[in-house]
Backbone atoms as SQL, in Angstrom:
CREATE TABLE atoms (id INTEGER PRIMARY KEY, chain TEXT, resi INTEGER, resn TEXT, atom TEXT, x REAL, y REAL, z REAL);
INSERT INTO atoms VALUES
  (1, 'A', 1, 'MET', 'N', -41.038, 11.860, 23.557),
  (2, 'A', 1, 'MET', 'CA', -41.132, 11.875, 24.976),
  (3, 'A', 1, 'MET', 'C', -42.383, 12.669, 25.351),
  (4, 'A', 2, 'GLU', 'N', -42.967, 12.314, 26.477),
  (5, 'A', 2, 'GLU', 'CA', -44.158, 13.004, 26.959),
  (6, 'A', 2, 'GLU', 'C', -43.769, 13.868, 28.145),
  (7, 'A', 3, 'THR', 'N', -44.224, 15.111, 28.141),
  (8, 'A', 3, 'THR', 'CA', -43.936, 16.022, 29.252),
  (9, 'A', 3, 'THR', 'C', -45.240, 16.583, 29.796),
  (10, 'A', 4, 'LEU', 'N', -45.229, 16.920, 31.076),
  (11, 'A', 4, 'LEU', 'CA', -46.340, 17.613, 31.721),
  (12, 'A', 4, 'LEU', 'C', -45.754, 18.866, 32.350),
  (13, 'A', 5, 'SER', 'N', -46.148, 20.017, 31.845),
  (14, 'A', 5, 'SER', 'CA', -45.583, 21.293, 32.290),
  (15, 'A', 5, 'SER', 'C', -46.658, 22.117, 32.984),
  (16, 'A', 6, 'PRO', 'N', -46.353, 22.721, 34.139),
  (17, 'A', 6, 'PRO', 'CA', -47.336, 23.537, 34.854),
  (18, 'A', 6, 'PRO', 'C', -47.501, 24.940, 34.256),
  (19, 'A', 7, 'LEU', 'N', -48.521, 25.628, 34.711),
  (20, 'A', 7, 'LEU', 'CA', -48.848, 26.987, 34.281),
  (21, 'A', 7, 'LEU', 'C', -47.629, 27.896, 34.274),
  (22, 'A', 8, 'ASP', 'N', -47.517, 28.697, 33.244),
  (23, 'A', 8, 'ASP', 'CA', -46.490, 29.730, 33.103),
  (24, 'A', 8, 'ASP', 'C', -45.065, 29.186, 33.080),
  (25, 'A', 9, 'THR', 'N', -44.910, 27.950, 32.605),
  (26, 'A', 9, 'THR', 'CA', -43.571, 27.382, 32.425),
  (27, 'A', 9, 'THR', 'C', -43.385, 26.993, 30.966),
  (28, 'A', 10, 'GLY', 'N', -42.173, 26.665, 30.636),
  (29, 'A', 10, 'GLY', 'CA', -41.825, 26.203, 29.299),
  (30, 'A', 10, 'GLY', 'C', -40.339, 26.367, 29.110),
  (31, 'A', 11, 'PRO', 'N', -39.794, 25.727, 28.094),
  (32, 'A', 11, 'PRO', 'CA', -38.359, 25.833, 27.862),
  (33, 'A', 11, 'PRO', 'C', -37.982, 27.232, 27.390),
  (34, 'A', 12, 'GLY', 'N', -36.754, 27.594, 27.637),
  (35, 'A', 12, 'GLY', 'CA', -36.242, 28.857, 27.108),
  (36, 'A', 12, 'GLY', 'C', -36.054, 28.759, 25.604),
  (37, 'A', 13, 'ARG', 'N', -35.659, 29.866, 25.003),
  (38, 'A', 13, 'ARG', 'CA', -35.400, 29.877, 23.557),
  (39, 'A', 13, 'ARG', 'C', -34.386, 28.803, 23.227),
  (40, 'A', 14, 'ASP', 'N', -34.654, 28.067, 22.155),
  (41, 'A', 14, 'ASP', 'CA', -33.914, 26.854, 21.864),
  (42, 'A', 14, 'ASP', 'C', -33.829, 26.680, 20.352),
  (43, 'A', 15, 'LEU', 'N', -32.779, 26.035, 19.895),
  (44, 'A', 15, 'LEU', 'CA', -32.719, 25.594, 18.508),
  (45, 'A', 15, 'LEU', 'C', -31.854, 24.351, 18.428),
  (46, 'A', 16, 'HIS', 'N', -32.086, 23.553, 17.407),
  (47, 'A', 16, 'HIS', 'CA', -31.339, 22.316, 17.195),
  (48, 'A', 16, 'HIS', 'C', -30.757, 22.363, 15.788),
  (49, 'A', 17, 'ALA', 'N', -29.442, 22.383, 15.716),
  (50, 'A', 17, 'ALA', 'CA', -28.776, 22.474, 14.419),
  (51, 'A', 17, 'ALA', 'C', -28.810, 21.151, 13.661),
  (52, 'A', 18, 'ASP', 'N', -28.963, 20.045, 14.409),
  (53, 'A', 18, 'ASP', 'CA', -28.850, 18.738, 13.767),
  (54, 'A', 18, 'ASP', 'C', -30.112, 17.891, 13.843),
  (55, 'A', 19, 'ALA', 'N', -31.241, 18.488, 14.259),
  (56, 'A', 19, 'ALA', 'CA', -32.479, 17.708, 14.355),
  (57, 'A', 19, 'ALA', 'C', -33.690, 18.612, 14.178),
  (58, 'A', 20, 'GLU', 'N', -34.755, 18.030, 13.646),
  (59, 'A', 20, 'GLU', 'CA', -36.041, 18.700, 13.593),
  (60, 'A', 20, 'GLU', 'C', -36.845, 18.234, 14.799),
  (61, 'A', 21, 'GLU', 'N', -37.718, 19.089, 15.306),
  (62, 'A', 21, 'GLU', 'CA', -38.497, 18.763, 16.498),
  (63, 'A', 21, 'GLU', 'C', -39.981, 18.864, 16.168),
  (64, 'A', 22, 'HIS', 'N', -40.751, 17.977, 16.789),
  (65, 'A', 22, 'HIS', 'CA', -42.191, 17.934, 16.557),
  (66, 'A', 22, 'HIS', 'C', -42.903, 17.973, 17.904),
  (67, 'A', 23, 'PHE', 'N', -43.994, 18.701, 17.973),
  (68, 'A', 23, 'PHE', 'CA', -44.776, 18.819, 19.196),
  (69, 'A', 23, 'PHE', 'C', -46.228, 18.472, 18.906),
  (70, 'A', 24, 'LEU', 'N', -46.823, 17.621, 19.743),
  (71, 'A', 24, 'LEU', 'CA', -48.240, 17.317, 19.693),
  (72, 'A', 24, 'LEU', 'C', -48.809, 17.658, 21.055),
  (73, 'A', 25, 'LEU', 'N', -49.728, 18.611, 21.105),
  (74, 'A', 25, 'LEU', 'CA', -50.329, 19.009, 22.374),
  (75, 'A', 25, 'LEU', 'C', -51.487, 18.071, 22.683),
  (76, 'A', 26, 'LEU', 'N', -51.416, 17.416, 23.851),
  (77, 'A', 26, 'LEU', 'CA', -52.461, 16.480, 24.270),
  (78, 'A', 26, 'LEU', 'C', -53.510, 17.156, 25.149),
  (79, 'A', 27, 'THR', 'N', -53.053, 17.975, 26.109),
  (80, 'A', 27, 'THR', 'CA', -53.973, 18.684, 26.996),
  (81, 'A', 27, 'THR', 'C', -53.438, 20.081, 27.253),
  (82, 'A', 28, 'GLY', 'N', -54.323, 20.989, 27.655),
  (83, 'A', 28, 'GLY', 'CA', -53.926, 22.343, 27.998),
  (84, 'A', 28, 'GLY', 'C', -53.844, 23.240, 26.779),
  (85, 'A', 29, 'GLU', 'N', -53.192, 24.369, 26.991),
  (86, 'A', 29, 'GLU', 'CA', -53.031, 25.365, 25.926),
  (87, 'A', 29, 'GLU', 'C', -51.699, 26.067, 26.149),
  (88, 'A', 30, 'VAL', 'N', -50.970, 26.315, 25.072),
  (89, 'A', 30, 'VAL', 'CA', -49.679, 27.002, 25.169),
  (90, 'A', 30, 'VAL', 'C', -49.581, 28.082, 24.101),
  (91, 'A', 31, 'THR', 'N', -48.755, 29.086, 24.384),
  (92, 'A', 31, 'THR', 'CA', -48.334, 30.045, 23.366),
  (93, 'A', 31, 'THR', 'C', -46.991, 29.547, 22.857),
  (94, 'A', 32, 'PHE', 'N', -46.909, 29.303, 21.563),
  (95, 'A', 32, 'PHE', 'CA', -45.703, 28.747, 20.964),
  (96, 'A', 32, 'PHE', 'C', -45.096, 29.793, 20.053),
  (97, 'A', 33, 'HIS', 'N', -43.806, 30.046, 20.245),
  (98, 'A', 33, 'HIS', 'CA', -43.065, 31.010, 19.423),
  (99, 'A', 33, 'HIS', 'C', -42.082, 30.233, 18.556),
  (100, 'A', 34, 'MET', 'N', -42.136, 30.481, 17.246),
  (101, 'A', 34, 'MET', 'CA', -41.244, 29.809, 16.310),
  (102, 'A', 34, 'MET', 'C', -40.763, 30.862, 15.311),
  (103, 'A', 35, 'ALA', 'N', -39.449, 31.133, 15.358),
  (104, 'A', 35, 'ALA', 'CA', -38.865, 32.206, 14.538),
  (105, 'A', 35, 'ALA', 'C', -39.619, 33.496, 14.855),
  (106, 'A', 36, 'ASP', 'N', -40.228, 34.139, 13.867),
  (107, 'A', 36, 'ASP', 'CA', -40.939, 35.396, 14.121),
  (108, 'A', 36, 'ASP', 'C', -42.456, 35.200, 14.176),
  (109, 'A', 37, 'GLN', 'N', -42.916, 33.955, 14.368),
  (110, 'A', 37, 'GLN', 'CA', -44.348, 33.660, 14.426),
  (111, 'A', 37, 'GLN', 'C', -44.755, 33.223, 15.825),
  (112, 'A', 38, 'THR', 'N', -45.998, 33.521, 16.201),
  (113, 'A', 38, 'THR', 'CA', -46.555, 33.106, 17.487),
  (114, 'A', 38, 'THR', 'C', -47.885, 32.412, 17.231),
  (115, 'A', 39, 'PHE', 'N', -48.093, 31.277, 17.908),
  (116, 'A', 39, 'PHE', 'CA', -49.306, 30.488, 17.749),
  (117, 'A', 39, 'PHE', 'C', -49.912, 30.193, 19.114),
  (118, 'A', 40, 'ILE', 'N', -51.227, 30.159, 19.197),
  (119, 'A', 40, 'ILE', 'CA', -51.903, 29.579, 20.351),
  (120, 'A', 40, 'ILE', 'C', -52.154, 28.124, 19.977),
  (121, 'A', 41, 'VAL', 'N', -51.600, 27.205, 20.762),
  (122, 'A', 41, 'VAL', 'CA', -51.662, 25.781, 20.456),
  (123, 'A', 41, 'VAL', 'C', -52.631, 25.113, 21.422),
  (124, 'A', 42, 'ARG', 'N', -53.545, 24.316, 20.860),
  (125, 'A', 42, 'ARG', 'CA', -54.597, 23.655, 21.631),
  (126, 'A', 42, 'ARG', 'C', -54.507, 22.138, 21.423),
  (127, 'A', 43, 'PRO', 'N', -55.198, 21.364, 22.272),
  (128, 'A', 43, 'PRO', 'CA', -55.133, 19.902, 22.143),
  (129, 'A', 43, 'PRO', 'C', -55.412, 19.437, 20.710),
  (130, 'A', 44, 'GLY', 'N', -54.546, 18.539, 20.240),
  (131, 'A', 44, 'GLY', 'CA', -54.647, 18.011, 18.893),
  (132, 'A', 44, 'GLY', 'C', -53.792, 18.748, 17.885),
  (133, 'A', 45, 'ASP', 'N', -53.312, 19.943, 18.238),
  (134, 'A', 45, 'ASP', 'CA', -52.450, 20.693, 17.323),
  (135, 'A', 45, 'ASP', 'C', -51.057, 20.064, 17.280),
  (136, 'A', 46, 'PHE', 'N', -50.453, 20.108, 16.094),
  (137, 'A', 46, 'PHE', 'CA', -49.138, 19.526, 15.844),
  (138, 'A', 46, 'PHE', 'C', -48.249, 20.591, 15.223),
  (139, 'A', 47, 'LEU', 'N', -47.029, 20.718, 15.738),
  (140, 'A', 47, 'LEU', 'CA', -46.065, 21.681, 15.196),
  (141, 'A', 47, 'LEU', 'C', -44.796, 20.960, 14.768),
  (142, 'A', 48, 'HIS', 'N', -44.250, 21.388, 13.645),
  (143, 'A', 48, 'HIS', 'CA', -43.001, 20.844, 13.114),
  (144, 'A', 48, 'HIS', 'C', -42.010, 21.998, 13.069),
  (145, 'A', 49, 'VAL', 'N', -40.917, 21.871, 13.819),
  (146, 'A', 49, 'VAL', 'CA', -39.895, 22.912, 13.876),
  (147, 'A', 49, 'VAL', 'C', -38.681, 22.438, 13.076),
  (148, 'A', 50, 'LEU', 'N', -38.326, 23.193, 12.065),
  (149, 'A', 50, 'LEU', 'CA', -37.182, 22.838, 11.227),
  (150, 'A', 50, 'LEU', 'C', -35.859, 23.040, 11.976),
  (151, 'A', 51, 'ARG', 'N', -34.822, 22.373, 11.508),
  (152, 'A', 51, 'ARG', 'CA', -33.477, 22.541, 12.078),
  (153, 'A', 51, 'ARG', 'C', -33.081, 24.009, 12.042),
  (154, 'A', 52, 'GLY', 'N', -32.446, 24.450, 13.121),
  (155, 'A', 52, 'GLY', 'CA', -31.914, 25.802, 13.159),
  (156, 'A', 52, 'GLY', 'C', -32.920, 26.907, 13.429),
  (157, 'A', 53, 'VAL', 'N', -34.187, 26.565, 13.675),
  (158, 'A', 53, 'VAL', 'CA', -35.214, 27.577, 13.936),
  (159, 'A', 53, 'VAL', 'C', -35.376, 27.764, 15.446),
  (160, 'A', 54, 'VAL', 'N', -35.232, 28.995, 15.900),
  (161, 'A', 54, 'VAL', 'CA', -35.397, 29.306, 17.327),
  (162, 'A', 54, 'VAL', 'C', -36.865, 29.137, 17.695),
  (163, 'A', 55, 'HIS', 'N', -37.121, 28.484, 18.846),
  (164, 'A', 55, 'HIS', 'CA', -38.493, 28.246, 19.285),
  (165, 'A', 55, 'HIS', 'C', -38.556, 28.149, 20.805),
  (166, 'A', 56, 'HIS', 'N', -39.739, 28.393, 21.342),
  (167, 'A', 56, 'HIS', 'CA', -40.023, 28.201, 22.765),
  (168, 'A', 56, 'HIS', 'C', -41.522, 28.316, 22.968),
  (169, 'A', 57, 'PHE', 'N', -41.990, 27.902, 24.168),
  (170, 'A', 57, 'PHE', 'CA', -43.410, 28.013, 24.477),
  (171, 'A', 57, 'PHE', 'C', -43.625, 28.325, 25.942),
  (172, 'A', 58, 'ARG', 'N', -44.851, 28.791, 26.275),
  (173, 'A', 58, 'ARG', 'CA', -45.288, 29.071, 27.638),
  (174, 'A', 58, 'ARG', 'C', -46.653, 28.448, 27.827),
  (175, 'A', 59, 'VAL', 'N', -46.857, 27.763, 28.946),
  (176, 'A', 59, 'VAL', 'CA', -48.140, 27.129, 29.263),
  (177, 'A', 59, 'VAL', 'C', -49.122, 28.187, 29.759),
  (178, 'A', 60, 'LEU', 'N', -50.332, 28.181, 29.191),
  (179, 'A', 60, 'LEU', 'CA', -51.358, 29.168, 29.520),
  (180, 'A', 60, 'LEU', 'C', -52.434, 28.623, 30.460),
  (181, 'A', 61, 'THR', 'N', -52.489, 27.326, 30.647),
  (182, 'A', 61, 'THR', 'CA', -53.517, 26.665, 31.452),
  (183, 'A', 61, 'THR', 'C', -52.861, 26.043, 32.691),
  (184, 'A', 62, 'PRO', 'N', -53.641, 25.493, 33.627),
  (185, 'A', 62, 'PRO', 'CA', -53.018, 24.921, 34.828),
  (186, 'A', 62, 'PRO', 'C', -51.880, 23.955, 34.535),
  (187, 'A', 63, 'ASP', 'N', -51.966, 23.225, 33.431),
  (188, 'A', 63, 'ASP', 'CA', -50.845, 22.405, 32.962),
  (189, 'A', 63, 'ASP', 'C', -51.077, 22.065, 31.493),
  (190, 'A', 64, 'ALA', 'N', -50.052, 21.498, 30.878),
  (191, 'A', 64, 'ALA', 'CA', -50.137, 21.083, 29.473),
  (192, 'A', 64, 'ALA', 'C', -49.320, 19.815, 29.298),
  (193, 'A', 65, 'LYS', 'N', -49.929, 18.826, 28.654),
  (194, 'A', 65, 'LYS', 'CA', -49.233, 17.578, 28.349),
  (195, 'A', 65, 'LYS', 'C', -48.866, 17.603, 26.865),
  (196, 'A', 66, 'ILE', 'N', -47.582, 17.378, 26.594),
  (197, 'A', 66, 'ILE', 'CA', -47.046, 17.502, 25.240),
  (198, 'A', 66, 'ILE', 'C', -46.205, 16.276, 24.911),
  (199, 'A', 67, 'ILE', 'N', -46.352, 15.794, 23.689),
  (200, 'A', 67, 'ILE', 'CA', -45.433, 14.779, 23.174),
  (201, 'A', 67, 'ILE', 'C', -44.468, 15.496, 22.231),
  (202, 'A', 68, 'ALA', 'N', -43.173, 15.303, 22.461),
  (203, 'A', 68, 'ALA', 'CA', -42.141, 15.904, 21.612),
  (204, 'A', 68, 'ALA', 'C', -41.296, 14.776, 21.019),
  (205, 'A', 69, 'THR', 'N', -41.026, 14.874, 19.729),
  (206, 'A', 69, 'THR', 'CA', -40.161, 13.903, 19.065),
  (207, 'A', 69, 'THR', 'C', -39.104, 14.646, 18.257),
  (208, 'A', 70, 'TYR', 'N', -38.053, 13.914, 17.906),
  (209, 'A', 70, 'TYR', 'CA', -36.943, 14.483, 17.151),
  (210, 'A', 70, 'TYR', 'C', -36.615, 13.605, 15.959),
  (211, 'A', 71, 'ALA', 'N', -36.182, 14.234, 14.889),
  (212, 'A', 71, 'ALA', 'CA', -35.733, 13.490, 13.709),
  (213, 'A', 71, 'ALA', 'C', -34.447, 14.134, 13.202),
  (214, 'A', 72, 'PRO', 'N', -33.350, 13.401, 13.158),
  (215, 'A', 72, 'PRO', 'CA', -33.241, 12.016, 13.612),
  (216, 'A', 72, 'PRO', 'C', -33.275, 11.928, 15.133),
  (217, 'A', 73, 'ALA', 'N', -33.537, 10.732, 15.620),
  (218, 'A', 73, 'ALA', 'CA', -33.607, 10.494, 17.065),
  (219, 'A', 73, 'ALA', 'C', -32.249, 10.740, 17.713),
  (220, 'A', 74, 'GLY', 'N', -32.259, 10.965, 19.009),
  (221, 'A', 74, 'GLY', 'CA', -31.031, 11.132, 19.775),
  (222, 'A', 74, 'GLY', 'C', -31.027, 12.392, 20.606),
  (223, 'A', 75, 'GLU', 'N', -31.651, 13.439, 20.124),
  (224, 'A', 75, 'GLU', 'CA', -31.683, 14.721, 20.831),
  (225, 'A', 75, 'GLU', 'C', -32.357, 14.595, 22.200),
  (226, 'A', 76, 'GLU', 'N', -33.326, 13.673, 22.308),
  (227, 'A', 76, 'GLU', 'CA', -34.066, 13.502, 23.562),
  (228, 'A', 76, 'GLU', 'C', -33.183, 13.003, 24.705),
  (229, 'A', 77, 'GLN', 'N', -32.012, 12.460, 24.389),
  (230, 'A', 77, 'GLN', 'CA', -31.121, 11.961, 25.434),
  (231, 'A', 77, 'GLN', 'C', -30.695, 13.081, 26.388),
  (232, 'A', 78, 'THR', 'N', -30.616, 14.306, 25.896),
  (233, 'A', 78, 'THR', 'CA', -30.271, 15.447, 26.746),
  (234, 'A', 78, 'THR', 'C', -31.276, 15.578, 27.883),
  (235, 'A', 79, 'PHE', 'N', -32.563, 15.418, 27.572),
  (236, 'A', 79, 'PHE', 'CA', -33.612, 15.531, 28.575),
  (237, 'A', 79, 'PHE', 'C', -33.615, 14.329, 29.513),
  (238, 'A', 80, 'ILE', 'N', -33.388, 13.156, 28.963),
  (239, 'A', 80, 'ILE', 'CA', -33.342, 11.946, 29.784),
  (240, 'A', 80, 'ILE', 'C', -32.206, 12.051, 30.788),
  (241, 'A', 81, 'ASP', 'N', -31.050, 12.528, 30.353),
  (242, 'A', 81, 'ASP', 'CA', -29.900, 12.669, 31.243),
  (243, 'A', 81, 'ASP', 'C', -30.168, 13.666, 32.368),
  (244, 'A', 82, 'ALA', 'N', -30.965, 14.696, 32.099),
  (245, 'A', 82, 'ALA', 'CA', -31.228, 15.740, 33.085),
  (246, 'A', 82, 'ALA', 'C', -32.458, 15.455, 33.949),
  (247, 'A', 83, 'ALA', 'N', -33.215, 14.407, 33.626),
  (248, 'A', 83, 'ALA', 'CA', -34.486, 14.146, 34.311),
  (249, 'A', 83, 'ALA', 'C', -34.266, 13.692, 35.751),
  (250, 'A', 84, 'THR', 'N', -35.253, 13.992, 36.577),
  (251, 'A', 84, 'THR', 'CA', -35.301, 13.522, 37.953),
  (252, 'A', 84, 'THR', 'C', -36.526, 12.630, 38.081),
  (253, 'A', 85, 'LEU', 'N', -36.339, 11.402, 38.515),
  (254, 'A', 85, 'LEU', 'CA', -37.461, 10.496, 38.698),
  (255, 'A', 85, 'LEU', 'C', -38.258, 10.891, 39.937),
  (256, 'A', 86, 'LEU', 'N', -39.571, 10.765, 39.840),
  (257, 'A', 86, 'LEU', 'CA', -40.431, 10.993, 40.983),
  (258, 'A', 86, 'LEU', 'C', -40.438, 9.760, 41.848),
  (259, 'A', 87, 'PRO', 'N', -40.738, 9.897, 43.158),
  (260, 'A', 87, 'PRO', 'CA', -40.794, 8.723, 44.032),
  (261, 'A', 87, 'PRO', 'C', -41.726, 7.658, 43.433),
  (262, 'A', 88, 'GLY', 'N', -41.273, 6.411, 43.436),
  (263, 'A', 88, 'GLY', 'CA', -42.061, 5.314, 42.912),
  (264, 'A', 88, 'GLY', 'C', -41.852, 5.051, 41.435),
  (265, 'A', 89, 'GLU', 'N', -41.103, 5.888, 40.728),
  (266, 'A', 89, 'GLU', 'CA', -40.824, 5.662, 39.321),
  (267, 'A', 89, 'GLU', 'C', -39.451, 5.024, 39.160),
  (268, 'A', 90, 'ALA', 'N', -39.335, 4.162, 38.166),
  (269, 'A', 90, 'ALA', 'CA', -38.030, 3.552, 37.902),
  (270, 'A', 90, 'ALA', 'C', -37.910, 3.179, 36.451);
């Protein structure tokens, strides 16, 4: 799934017991925390988060576009269920 997050936002601390998560940063810059490590992530950087590892990030630029995937698939349904469509989207 592709997300666009504004400055100083990001998900809270999170972990997935049954899926691995992958992040590809397309635009912007974020501080990414994974377990006890912290990374500055820039466009083109890719992160692989193993199952059960606590992680979160904060956007450092006006916005950041990120592609997130899960293996196995299915975890993204939580976000789809919670999403709000913008006017004109369907």
